[in-house]
N, C-alpha and C positions, 0 to 999 in steps of 0.2 A: 504493500500500500504506500509505504514511504517513497519507494522508487518511482511509482506512478505519479505521486504528487510532485516529486522533484522534476520529473520530465514535463509535467503540465506547467509548472512555474517557469521553467526555462523556456518552454515554447511561448508562453505569454510574454516573457521579457523580449524574446526575439521578435515577436509580432509587434510589440510596442515600439521597439527600436526602429524597425522597418517603417512603421507608420510615421514616427517622428521624422525620419529621413525624408520620406515622401512629402510630408507637410512642409518641411524646410525647403526642399527642392521646388515645390509648387510656389511657395512664397517668393523665393529668389527669382523664379521665372516670371512671376507677376511684376516684381520690382523692375526687372530688366525690361519687360515689355512696356511698362509705364515710362521708364527713362527713355527708351527708344521712341515712344510715341511723342514725348515732350520734345525730343531732339528733332524729330521729323517736322513738328510744328514750327520750330524756329528756322529750320532749313528752308521750309516752304515760304515763310515770310521773307527771308533774305532773298530767295530766288525771285519772288515777285518784284522786289525792289530793283534788284540787279538787272532784270530783264526789261523793266519798264521805264527806268530813269535814264536820261541822257544828259551828260554833263554839258554845261554851257560855257565853261572856262577851264583853264588848265588845272586849277585847284580842285574843282568838282570832278573833273575827268580822272584825276589821279586818285581821289578818294574812292570813286566808283570802281576804278581798276583794283584797288586794294580790297574793296568789298567783294568783287568778283573772285579774287584770289581765295578769299576765305570761304566763299560759297563752294568753290571747287574742292577746297580742302575738307570742308564739312561733309560733302558728298563722299569723298574717299574714306574719311573716317567712319562714316555711317556703314559703309560696306564692310569694314573691318571690325565693327563694334561687337564684342562678344561678352561684355561685362557692363555692369552699371557704371563703373568708373569711365569706361570708354564712351558709353552713350552720353554721359554728362559732359565729356570733353567735346563731343559733337555739338551739344547745346552751347557750350562756351564759345566755340569757334564761330558758330552762326551768329551769336550775339555780338562777337567782335566785328563781324562783317556788317551787321546792322548799325554798329557804332560808326563805321565809316560811311554808311549810307546817310546817317544823320548829319555827319560833317559835310557831306556833299550837298545835302539839301540846304544847310546853312550857307555854304559858299554860293549857292545859286539864289539866295534870298528867299527860299521857301520855308514854310513852317517845318522846323526840324522834328516835330512830334513830341511825345511825352519825355519827361526826364528819365534818365537811364539809371539802373542800379549799378552801384560801384563794383568793379571787379576786385579780386584780391590784389592788394598793392596799389590800387588806383588812388584811393584817398590818401595814402601815405605819400605818393608821388606828388600830389597837388596838380596845379595847372599854371601854365605860363601866364603872368599877369601884366606884362609890359613888353613893348618892343625891345629887342636886344640884338645888337650887331657886334660880333667879336672877331678877332683874328687870332688863330692858334697855329703856330709853326708855319706861318705864311699862307694859311688857308682861311678864307672868310666864311663865317657861319652866321646865321641869324635865326631868330625865333619871334613869334608873335602870338597873341591870343586869338587873332583872326586871320583868315586867309588873305593873301595878297599875291601880286605878280611875282614877288621874290620868295614868299613862303607858301609853297604849294603842297607840302608833304605833311599830312596830319598824323598825329599819334595820340591815341586815346588815353594814354597815361598808364603806368604800371611799372613793375620791377623787372629790369633786364639785367641778367647776370649779377644779381645781388644789389644793383643800384636803381633807385627810383628815377624814372624818366617822366617828367611832367607832361600832362595833356597840353597839346598846343599844335601850332603850325610852324613848320621848320623849312629852312632853305633846302635841306637835303635830308634823306633818311639815314643819318649817321649812326643810328642805333641798330640798324639791320645786321651788320656783321656780327655784333654781339649776340643777336637773337639766334644766329645760325650755329655758332661754335661754342658759346658758353662762357666766355671771359672777355674782358675789355682789353684793348691793345694799347700800344704806345701812344701817349698824348691824351688819353681819355681823362685823366685827372685834371690836366690843364684845361681841357674843353669844358668839363663840368664846372670847374671853378670860374672860368671866364663867363660862361653862359648864364649860370644860375646864382652865383654868389651875390647875396644882398637882395635878391628878388623875393618879394612877398608872395606867399601862397604856394611855395615849393618846398620840398623836403631836403634842401641842401644840407642844413646843419646836421640832421640826424640820419641822413641817408647817403649822400655823396661822400662825406668824409669817412663814414663807416665802410662804404663800398671800396673806397680807395685803400683803406687799411687792409681789408680782407683780400683784396685782389692786387695788392701792391706788387707781388711777384710778377704778375702778368705785365704790368706797365714797365717795371724795371728790366725784366728779362725779354721784353719784346715777345711775349707769349702770343699764342693764337687768339684772335678775337673770337667772341662767342656769345651765347645768350642762354638765359634761363627760360626754357620753354615750359617749365612746370611739369606736373605729373600728367603725361599724355595718356596714361592708362595702357601703354604697351603698343600703340601703333605709331606709324611714322609721321602722322600729322598731315599728310597729304600735301605738304609743300607750303603751308601757310607760314608767315614769318613775322607776325606782329600780333598785338593784343588789344582788347577792348571789351566792351560789353554793351548790351542793349535790351531794353524791355519792350520790344516790339511795338505794335500799334500802327505801323505804316501800312498794313494791309487795308486800313480803312481810308487811306488817302486816295 
């Protein structure tokens, strides 16, 4: 009798464990499907804007080109998404694209749409609050809170290779090499200091100096420039190279 009871108890335990495993698997599958559904919604919003908007000047055309790049990246990421983390990365990439759409609309004098939720590191980075023109190692750079004929490259703000890069319009996308390789190169400390030192609304004091200290070897040793792409969840990112975020709504325009 005791042996039979032991067998029954063991069988019940096995059945219970199997049930728990199936329940957990079902819950994970639902979570993944929800995350992928949310990602598809953002990708569709971005696609609608990329396909329907046409830039009217160089700044808006460049911003829309960046948005299209993220649309393509989001599509590639969606095809590879096999986890909730990867699906959420798709959402973030699409939101980044919509951030560039918003910038393009601003450059064209259109209603940019609703305010956007801040991405990780975006609030820390701050935003360009004044026109600034500097020369570093014989090369001229400029930044502005608004687009212009000189400042046609938008960045939505965020942390790149450990250093916060403020939201704003720039004369060239000097942050892109760092987004690709993961570290800042020679002269970056001088550029950050000249461009942002003393500017209100940016994180120079707590970010650029810290970034310079942590990445000092890269500057002194002429290391490869690169960037902090964040946790991409295990796929290649589909070729996108910048960041931002957006809380949709343009589908109603």
